[in-house]
C-alpha positions as CSV (number, residue, x, y, z in Angstrom):
1,M,30.2,-128.3,-51.7
2,L,31.6,-126.7,-48.5
3,Q,28.2,-126.8,-46.9
4,S,28.5,-130.5,-46.3
5,L,31.5,-129.8,-44.0
6,F,29.4,-127.7,-41.7
7,D,25.9,-129.0,-41.9
8,C,26.7,-131.6,-39.3
9,V,27.0,-128.9,-36.6
10,F,23.7,-127.3,-37.4
11,D,20.6,-128.3,-35.4
12,E,17.6,-126.3,-36.8
13,G,15.3,-126.9,-33.9
14,L,17.8,-125.8,-31.3
15,C,18.7,-122.8,-33.3
16,K,15.1,-121.5,-33.5
17,T,14.5,-122.0,-29.8
18,S,17.7,-121.4,-28.0
19,P,18.0,-118.1,-26.0
20,N,21.8,-118.2,-26.5
21,L,23.0,-118.0,-30.0
22,Y,26.6,-117.8,-31.0
23,E,28.2,-117.1,-34.3
24,A,31.3,-118.9,-35.3
25,T,33.8,-117.8,-37.9
26,L,35.2,-120.8,-39.7
27,L,38.5,-120.3,-41.6
28,V,39.3,-123.1,-44.0
29,S,42.7,-123.2,-45.5
30,G,44.0,-125.5,-48.3
31,D,43.2,-127.0,-51.6
32,I,39.9,-128.2,-50.4
33,L,38.3,-125.1,-51.8
34,A,39.6,-125.5,-55.3
35,P,38.2,-125.5,-57.9
36,S,35.0,-124.2,-56.4
37,P,34.2,-120.4,-56.7
38,W,34.8,-119.9,-53.0
39,P,38.1,-118.2,-52.2
40,R,40.8,-120.4,-50.7
41,L,40.4,-118.7,-47.3
42,A,36.7,-118.4,-46.6
43,S,34.5,-117.5,-43.7
44,F,31.3,-119.2,-42.7
45,C,28.8,-118.8,-39.9
46,F,26.7,-121.3,-38.0
47,C,24.6,-121.2,-34.8
48,T,24.8,-123.5,-31.8
49,S,22.7,-123.7,-28.7
50,Y,25.6,-124.0,-26.3
51,S,25.5,-121.3,-23.6
52,E,29.2,-121.6,-23.0
53,V,31.9,-122.2,-25.7
54,S,35.6,-122.4,-25.2
55,A,37.7,-119.9,-27.0
56,T,39.1,-122.0,-29.9
57,H,38.7,-125.5,-31.1
58,Q,40.6,-127.1,-34.0
59,I,39.6,-130.0,-36.1
60,S,41.4,-131.5,-39.1
61,V,39.8,-131.3,-42.5
62,P,39.6,-135.0,-43.1
63,R,37.9,-135.4,-39.7
64,A,35.4,-132.7,-40.6
65,I,34.6,-134.5,-43.8
66,D,34.1,-137.7,-41.9
67,Q,31.5,-135.9,-39.8
68,C,29.4,-134.7,-42.7
69,G,27.2,-137.7,-43.2
70,P,23.6,-138.1,-42.2
71,S,24.5,-140.4,-39.4
72,R,25.4,-137.6,-37.1
73,R,22.8,-136.6,-34.5
74,N,19.9,-134.6,-36.0
75,P,21.9,-133.2,-38.9
76,R,20.5,-130.7,-41.4
77,V,22.0,-131.7,-44.7
78,A,21.0,-129.7,-47.8
79,S,19.9,-131.6,-50.9
80,G,22.8,-132.9,-52.9
81,T,25.5,-131.9,-50.4
82,G,25.6,-134.8,-48.0
83,D,26.0,-137.8,-50.3
84,C,28.8,-140.2,-49.9
85,A,30.3,-139.6,-53.4
86,Q,30.7,-135.9,-52.8
87,R,32.3,-136.5,-49.4
88,T,34.7,-138.9,-51.0
89,S,35.6,-136.4,-53.6
90,L,36.2,-133.8,-51.0
91,R,38.4,-136.2,-49.0
92,R,40.6,-136.8,-52.1
93,R,41.3,-133.1,-52.5
94,A,41.7,-132.2,-48.9
95,R,45.0,-131.7,-47.2
96,P,45.1,-132.4,-43.5
97,Q,45.1,-128.8,-42.6
98,A,43.2,-127.2,-39.7
99,V,39.8,-125.7,-39.5
100,A,39.8,-123.1,-36.7
101,C,36.4,-122.3,-35.1
102,V,36.4,-119.0,-33.2
103,F,33.2,-118.4,-31.3
104,R,31.9,-115.1,-30.0
105,Q,28.5,-114.2,-28.6
106,S,26.1,-112.7,-31.1
107,H,22.8,-110.9,-30.7
108,L,21.9,-112.0,-34.2
109,R,19.1,-114.5,-34.8
110,P,19.7,-115.1,-38.5
111,D,17.9,-117.3,-41.0
112,P,20.2,-120.4,-41.1
113,L,19.9,-120.8,-44.8
114,H,21.1,-117.2,-45.3
115,F,24.5,-118.0,-43.7
116,F,24.9,-121.2,-45.8
117,S,24.4,-119.3,-49.0
118,P,27.5,-119.1,-51.2
119,S,26.5,-115.5,-52.1
120,T,26.9,-114.4,-48.5
121,T,30.2,-113.3,-47.0
122,M,31.2,-113.1,-43.4
123,P,32.2,-109.6,-42.2
124,I,35.8,-108.8,-42.0
125,S,36.5,-108.5,-38.3
126,T,39.1,-106.0,-37.1
127,A,39.9,-103.9,-34.0
128,L,37.9,-101.1,-35.7
129,T,34.7,-103.1,-36.4
130,N,34.8,-104.5,-32.8
131,L,35.4,-101.1,-31.2
132,L,32.7,-99.2,-33.2
133,H,30.2,-102.1,-33.6
134,I,30.1,-101.8,-37.4
135,R,30.0,-104.6,-39.9
136,T,32.8,-103.6,-42.2
137,P,36.0,-101.7,-41.6
138,F,35.2,-99.0,-44.1
139,V,34.9,-95.3,-43.0
140,G,33.3,-92.7,-45.1
141,A,35.8,-89.8,-45.0
142,A,34.5,-86.5,-43.6
143,M,34.4,-84.1,-46.5
144,Q,33.4,-80.4,-46.4
145,W,30.1,-79.8,-48.1
146,V,29.8,-83.5,-49.0
147,S,29.5,-85.5,-45.7
148,V,25.9,-84.5,-45.0
149,P,23.2,-86.6,-43.3
150,R,22.0,-88.4,-46.5
151,L,25.4,-89.7,-47.4
152,V,26.5,-90.4,-43.8
153,A,23.4,-92.4,-43.1
154,A,23.8,-94.4,-46.4
155,V,27.4,-95.3,-45.5
156,S,26.4,-96.4,-42.0
157,N,23.3,-98.3,-43.2
158,A,25.5,-100.2,-45.7
159,G,27.7,-101.4,-42.8
160,G,30.5,-98.8,-42.7
161,L,30.9,-95.7,-40.5
162,G,29.5,-92.5,-41.9
163,V,31.0,-89.3,-40.5
164,L,29.4,-85.9,-40.5
165,T,31.6,-82.8,-40.9
166,A,30.9,-80.3,-38.2
167,L,32.2,-77.3,-40.1
168,T,29.9,-78.0,-43.0
169,Q,27.3,-76.6,-40.6
170,P,27.4,-72.8,-40.0
171,N,27.1,-73.1,-36.2
172,P,26.7,-75.7,-33.4
173,E,23.0,-75.5,-33.4
174,A,22.9,-76.4,-37.1
175,L,25.1,-79.4,-36.3
176,R,22.5,-80.5,-33.8
177,Q,19.9,-80.5,-36.5
178,A,22.2,-82.4,-38.9
179,I,22.8,-85.1,-36.2
180,R,19.1,-85.4,-35.6
181,E,18.4,-85.7,-39.3
182,T,21.1,-88.4,-39.6
183,R,19.7,-90.3,-36.7
184,S,16.2,-90.2,-38.4
185,L,17.8,-91.9,-41.4
186,T,19.9,-94.6,-39.6
187,S,19.9,-96.6,-36.4
188,K,23.6,-97.6,-37.0
189,P,26.6,-95.9,-35.5
190,F,27.9,-92.7,-37.2
191,G,30.5,-90.1,-36.2
192,V,31.2,-86.4,-36.3
193,N,34.4,-84.8,-37.6
194,I,35.9,-81.7,-36.0
195,T,38.9,-80.3,-37.9
196,L,40.9,-77.5,-36.2
197,L,42.3,-75.1,-38.8
198,P,44.5,-72.1,-38.4
199,S,42.3,-69.0,-38.6
200,I,42.1,-65.4,-37.6
201,N,38.6,-65.9,-36.4
202,P,38.4,-69.6,-35.5
203,P,35.0,-71.4,-35.4
204,D,33.4,-72.4,-32.0
205,Y,35.1,-75.8,-31.9
206,A,34.2,-76.3,-28.3
207,G,30.6,-75.5,-29.1
208,Y,30.5,-78.0,-32.0
209,A,31.9,-80.7,-29.7
210,R,29.5,-79.9,-26.9
211,A,26.5,-79.9,-29.2
212,A,27.4,-83.3,-30.7
213,V,28.1,-84.9,-27.3
214,E,24.8,-83.5,-25.9
215,E,23.0,-85.1,-29.0
216,G,24.4,-88.5,-28.0
217,V,27.2,-88.8,-30.5
218,R,30.0,-91.0,-29.1
219,I,32.3,-91.4,-32.1
220,F,34.4,-88.5,-33.2
221,E,37.1,-87.8,-35.7
222,T,39.5,-85.0,-35.0
223,A,42.1,-83.4,-37.2
224,G,44.3,-80.4,-37.5
225,N,46.4,-78.3,-35.1
226,N,46.5,-78.6,-31.3
227,P,43.5,-80.9,-30.8
228,G,44.5,-81.6,-27.1
229,K,41.7,-79.7,-25.5
230,I,39.0,-81.1,-27.8
231,I,40.3,-84.7,-27.3
232,K,40.4,-84.3,-23.5
233,Y,36.8,-83.0,-23.5
234,L,35.6,-85.9,-25.7
235,K,37.4,-88.5,-23.6
236,E,36.0,-87.1,-20.4
237,N,32.5,-87.7,-21.9
238,G,33.2,-91.3,-22.8
239,C,33.6,-90.8,-26.5
240,I,35.7,-92.8,-29.0
241,V,38.2,-90.6,-30.8
242,I,39.8,-91.2,-34.2
243,H,42.6,-88.7,-35.0
244,K,43.9,-88.0,-38.5
245,C,47.7,-87.7,-38.9
246,T,50.1,-87.4,-41.8
247,T,53.2,-88.4,-39.9
248,I,54.1,-91.0,-37.4
249,R,55.5,-88.4,-35.0
250,H,52.1,-86.7,-35.0
251,A,50.4,-90.1,-34.5
252,K,52.5,-90.8,-31.4
253,S,51.7,-87.4,-30.0
254,A,47.9,-88.0,-30.5
255,A,48.2,-91.4,-28.9
256,K,49.6,-89.7,-25.8
257,H,46.5,-87.6,-25.7
258,G,44.5,-90.7,-25.3
259,V,42.9,-91.2,-28.7
260,D,41.5,-94.6,-29.5
261,V,42.3,-95.0,-33.2
262,L,44.6,-93.2,-35.6
263,S,43.9,-92.4,-39.2
264,I,47.2,-92.4,-41.1
265,D,46.9,-90.2,-44.2
266,G,49.4,-90.9,-47.0
267,F,50.5,-88.4,-49.6
268,E,47.9,-89.9,-52.0
269,C,45.0,-88.4,-50.1
270,A,42.7,-85.6,-51.2
271,G,42.8,-82.5,-49.1
272,H,45.8,-81.8,-46.8
273,P,48.5,-84.5,-47.0
274,G,50.9,-82.7,-44.8
275,E,54.3,-81.4,-45.8
276,D,56.5,-84.5,-45.7
277,D,55.2,-86.1,-48.9
278,I,55.4,-89.7,-47.6
279,G,53.1,-92.2,-49.3
280,G,50.8,-94.6,-47.4
281,L,52.9,-97.7,-48.1
282,V,55.8,-96.5,-46.0
283,L,53.6,-94.7,-43.4
284,L,51.5,-97.8,-42.7
285,A,54.5,-100.1,-42.5
286,R,56.0,-97.8,-40.0
287,A,52.8,-97.5,-38.1
288,A,52.7,-101.3,-37.8
289,K,56.1,-101.2,-36.1
290,E,55.8,-98.1,-33.9
291,L,52.1,-97.6,-32.9
292,D,50.5,-99.4,-30.0
293,I,46.8,-98.5,-30.8
294,P,44.7,-99.4,-33.9
295,Y,45.1,-97.3,-37.0
296,I,43.2,-97.0,-40.3
297,A,44.6,-96.2,-43.7
298,S,43.6,-93.1,-45.7
299,G,44.6,-91.9,-49.1
300,G,44.5,-93.6,-52.5
301,I,42.1,-96.3,-51.5
302,A,39.0,-96.9,-53.7
303,D,38.9,-100.6,-54.4
304,A,39.3,-104.0,-52.8
305,R,43.0,-104.4,-53.7
306,G,43.7,-101.2,-51.8
307,I,41.7,-102.4,-48.8
308,A,43.4,-105.8,-48.7
309,A,46.8,-104.1,-49.0
310,A,46.0,-101.8,-46.1
311,L,44.9,-104.7,-43.9
312,A,48.1,-106.5,-44.8
313,L,50.0,-103.4,-43.7
314,G,48.4,-103.8,-40.3
315,A,45.6,-101.3,-40.7
316,A,42.3,-102.0,-38.8
317,G,40.3,-100.4,-41.6
318,V,40.3,-97.8,-44.4
319,N,39.1,-94.3,-44.8
320,M,37.6,-93.5,-48.3
321,G,36.6,-90.0,-49.4
322,T,36.8,-89.6,-53.2
323,R,35.2,-93.1,-53.6
324,F,32.2,-92.1,-51.6
325,M,31.9,-88.8,-53.4
326,C,31.1,-90.8,-56.4
327,T,28.0,-92.6,-55.1
328,V,24.3,-92.2,-55.7
329,E,23.7,-90.7,-52.2
330,S,26.5,-88.2,-52.5
331,P,25.0,-84.7,-52.6
332,I,27.3,-83.3,-55.2
333,H,26.1,-82.6,-58.8
334,H,26.1,-85.6,-61.2
335,N,28.4,-83.8,-63.5
336,I,31.1,-83.8,-60.9
337,K,30.6,-87.5,-60.2
338,Q,30.9,-88.2,-63.9
339,K,34.1,-86.0,-64.0
340,I,35.6,-88.2,-61.3
341,V,34.7,-91.4,-63.3
342,D,36.2,-89.9,-66.5
343,S,39.4,-88.7,-64.8
344,S,42.6,-90.6,-63.9
345,E,45.2,-90.5,-61.2
346,Q,47.0,-87.8,-63.2
347,D,44.2,-85.3,-62.8
348,T,45.0,-83.8,-59.4
349,T,47.5,-81.1,-58.4
350,H,48.8,-79.5,-55.3
351,I,48.1,-75.9,-54.2
352,F,49.4,-73.9,-51.2
353,R,52.8,-75.6,-51.5
354,T,54.7,-72.4,-51.1
355,L,52.5,-71.4,-48.2
356,H,53.3,-74.7,-46.4
357,N,49.7,-75.7,-46.2
358,T,49.7,-78.2,-49.1
359,A,46.3,-79.3,-50.5
360,R,45.6,-81.9,-53.2
361,V,42.7,-80.7,-55.4
362,F,41.2,-81.5,-58.8
363,K,43.4,-80.2,-61.6
364,N,41.1,-77.6,-63.2
365,K,41.7,-74.2,-64.7
366,V,41.4,-72.4,-61.3
367,A,43.9,-74.8,-59.6
368,Q,46.4,-74.4,-62.4
369,E,46.1,-70.7,-62.2
370,V,46.9,-70.9,-58.5
371,V,49.9,-73.1,-59.1
372,T,51.2,-70.6,-61.8
373,I,50.9,-67.7,-59.3
374,E,52.8,-69.7,-56.6
375,R,55.6,-70.6,-59.0
376,R,56.3,-67.0,-59.7
377,G,57.7,-66.8,-56.2
378,N,56.9,-64.8,-53.1
379,A,53.2,-65.5,-53.4
380,K,51.0,-64.5,-50.5
381,F,47.6,-65.8,-49.6
382,E,46.0,-62.4,-50.7
383,D,47.3,-63.1,-54.2
384,I,45.1,-66.2,-54.5
385,R,42.3,-65.6,-52.0
386,D,39.6,-65.0,-54.5
387,L,40.6,-68.1,-56.6
388,V,40.5,-70.5,-53.6
389,S,37.4,-69.1,-52.0
390,G,35.5,-71.9,-50.2
391,A,32.2,-70.4,-51.5
392,R,33.3,-71.0,-55.1
393,G,34.3,-74.5,-54.3
394,R,30.9,-75.2,-52.7
395,I,29.1,-73.9,-55.8
396,V,31.1,-76.5,-57.9
397,Y,29.1,-79.2,-56.2
398,E,25.9,-77.4,-56.8
399,N,26.1,-76.2,-60.4
400,G,28.2,-79.1,-61.7
401,D,30.8,-76.9,-63.4
402,P,34.2,-78.5,-62.6
403,D,36.1,-75.3,-63.5
404,Y,34.1,-72.9,-61.4
405,G,36.3,-73.2,-58.3
406,I,38.7,-75.3,-56.2
407,W,37.4,-78.7,-55.1
408,T,39.3,-81.6,-53.5
409,A,39.8,-85.0,-55.0
410,G,42.4,-87.7,-54.5
411,I,44.4,-89.8,-57.0
412,A,42.0,-92.7,-56.2
413,M,40.0,-91.2,-59.1
414,G,42.1,-93.5,-61.3
415,L,40.4,-96.5,-59.7
416,I,36.8,-95.2,-59.9
417,T,34.7,-96.3,-62.8
418,D,31.1,-96.2,-61.7
419,I,28.5,-94.4,-59.5
420,P,26.9,-97.1,-57.3
421,T,24.8,-96.8,-54.2
422,C,26.6,-97.0,-51.0
423,E,25.0,-100.3,-50.3
424,A,26.1,-101.8,-53.6
425,L,29.6,-100.3,-53.2
426,I,30.3,-101.6,-49.7
427,S,28.8,-105.0,-50.5
428,R,31.1,-105.3,-53.5
429,L,34.2,-104.1,-51.7
430,E,33.5,-106.5,-48.9
431,K,33.1,-109.6,-51.1
432,E,36.1,-108.7,-53.3
433,T,38.4,-107.9,-50.4
434,E,37.5,-111.3,-48.8
435,A,38.3,-113.1,-52.1
436,I,41.6,-111.3,-52.5
437,I,42.7,-112.1,-48.9
438,G,41.6,-115.7,-49.4
439,N,43.5,-116.1,-52.7
440,M,46.7,-114.9,-51.0
441,A,46.8,-118.1,-49.0
442,A,47.6,-119.9,-52.3
443,L,50.9,-118.1,-52.5
444,V,52.3,-120.0,-49.5
445,V,53.3,-123.5,-50.5
446,T,54.3,-126.0,-47.9
447,K,57.1,-128.3,-48.9
448,A,56.5,-132.0,-48.5
449,K,58.7,-133.8,-46.0
450,L,60.7,-136.6,-47.7
């Protein structure tokens, strides 16, 4: 139905031979889309041979419909979409709203039919996708023991940004090997996370950063305490830096250090949500008002509704951890993946509250024992050291026993019902998010002038 609106601009011969191809994102607003299965706000792509295109052109819907007939110069009209009866039907339902055509140069040389297929969605374009050159604004959260080359490459290959965790590797040289392995699995962009944690014997953070830079990584995620020196080194080497924050004040501080993107972690997130207990809804709304650089949303996001909500709150993308744990390519034991599917948003708890280093983890026997010890009062880390051992947590992912040790998970578990491949997951989220955003346009009703 909608194809007849755009076939008039498509010249198959020019598209195949032109050295300069452009892709155009066409946003169509109005009842013209109903009752077709397309969302009310839909994106389409076509190619033109023009080597120079002005920034924006607008054309009214009725005029576009008038131009859909076979009388236009060298049109390519698909069977059944260019007939007069259908154009008349479209005209009756169309309101004289605008169709905005925004052109940008593209290196793609797609099969034209592919882009006219109703089963194909246009990528959601944000400051994040443009900066990182990724198709979708979905970041696979860096997770200890989980974000290894296989999963990272799968996320990137599917159109998102996979992120390796540097500290999963025992030393900088091992990180080099992980980067090389990842690069052998994907030609798409991926990043490296360096989290600075308080420690008596801190890891060689500078060594990890240097190894990654020398291996050609140019996208980094930083987190933790006093990241200034690492950020400075990365920026001096031409890297893009995403910094994770749990408060707006920390986000502003990181922005002063010159980071490119901020990851705003709400209280819903797995791992360390900070000590202020502020949810993402408020944090993201404040970020929209007070931050001058792009930011992405983290915590509690595992489906298209959460993604659409984050974008509405001004985020340039989303960071998902628990959701990507529960994919085919995730390296954790299938029993743990199934445990996530079977669990709800009620199945997490906080440990280290009394030590002012709060962590959201899966609510199992070990975690509940830790909470009990902390509630007795005056608990010290030595009292729970053996229970919270990282080695025990890692074994959980290997032996599949969810009660063997502490392991992190977010309340997004309540939204996870399957274990798909990363490709299937990202494709589904992309299409569903676009549909949700499109349907929101129907909530705005223009009053007719009397």
